[in-house]
N, C-alpha and C positions, 0 to 999 in steps of 0.2 A: 371470470375473465375468459376471453377467447384465447385460442392458441396464439394468434398473431399478437395480441396485446401482451401476452406473457413473454413471447420472444423479444418484443420491443423493450420490455422491462429488463430482461436479461442483458440485452445489448447496452441499455443505459447504465446498468450496474457495472458492466465490463468496462465501459468508457470511464466511469467514475474511478474505478480501480487504477486504470492506467494514468489518468490525470492526477490522482492523489500521490503518485510517485514522483512527479516532476520537481516540486519544491524541495523535498528532502534530498533527492538525488543531486540536484544542482548545488544545494548548500553543502552537502558532504563532499562533493567533487571540488568545490571552491575551497573548502577548508583544507583538504588534502593538498591542493595546489599551493595554497598559502604556506602550509607547513613545509612543503618541499623546497620552496624558495626562501624560507626563513623570514617571511613577512609577518609571521605571528609571534616573532620575538619582540613582544611589547609588554606593556603593563598588565597586571593581573586583572584589572577591571575590564579591559578589552577582551581578554581571554574568556572571562566568565560571561561577558555579554555575548560573545560568539557561541559559547557552549549553550547559553540560554536560548538563542535563536535556533540553533540546531535541534535542541531538545523540544522546543515548542512546535517547530515544523514537523518534526518526527512524530510527536504524539498526535498532532492533528491529522497527519497523513495516515498513521496507523489506525486511528479511530475511523476515518473515512473508508479506508480499505476494509477494515473488519466489518463495518456496517454494510457496505456494498456486497461483500462476499457472503455474508449471512443472508441478505435479501436474495442473492442469486441462488443460494441453496433452497430457499423457500419457493422461488419461482420454479426451480427444477422439480420440486415435490408437487407443485400445482400442475405442472405439465404432465408428470407421471400419472396424476389422478384423472386426466382427461380420457374419455373412452377411446378416441383415436388420435394418434399423433403422427406428425410428418417425420421425415428423416432428420431434419434439423432439430426438431424437438427431442428425438431420441439421442442425438449427439449431445445436446445440452444436458439431458438427464445423465448421460454417461460421464460427462465432464464435471458434474456438480461436486463430487468428492474432492476434486483438485482445488476447489475454493478454500479448503482448509489450509493449503499452503499459503494463500494470501492472508488468511485470518491469523495464522500462528507463526509460520516460518519467516515471512517477510518482516514482521515486527521484531522477531528474535535477531535476525541479521542486522537490522538497523541498530538495535540495542548493543550488539557486539561491536559494531563499527563506532558507535558513539562512545563506548567505554574506551576503545583504543585511542580515539581522538582526545578524549578527556585525559588519558594517561600521557599522551604526547604533549599536551598543553600545560600540564601541571608539573 
């Protein structure tokens, strides 16, 4: 692949990481809002349904983020293997290790928040 194609692939993965955060973030925010106003004081079936939706969206978001971050690391390795690279490619290569935050820290934070919401609902 050319340098330009690799940079485009990096940007596509970066956009996927950002997009993958929308649904879980919205659902977590909505859940916290509902808890705050006491609207989740309902039957256990509704509570478990809400937890299931949160869990499913979180798992899908985490898998999407993990995949995109892993691909981004591979793109950076391919960029580093090119004989000559531009300044933007050098920046991408230097930022690649931070993709591990997306791969590991973000899902851990979601898990912690999910456990707290689970405890609040149960």
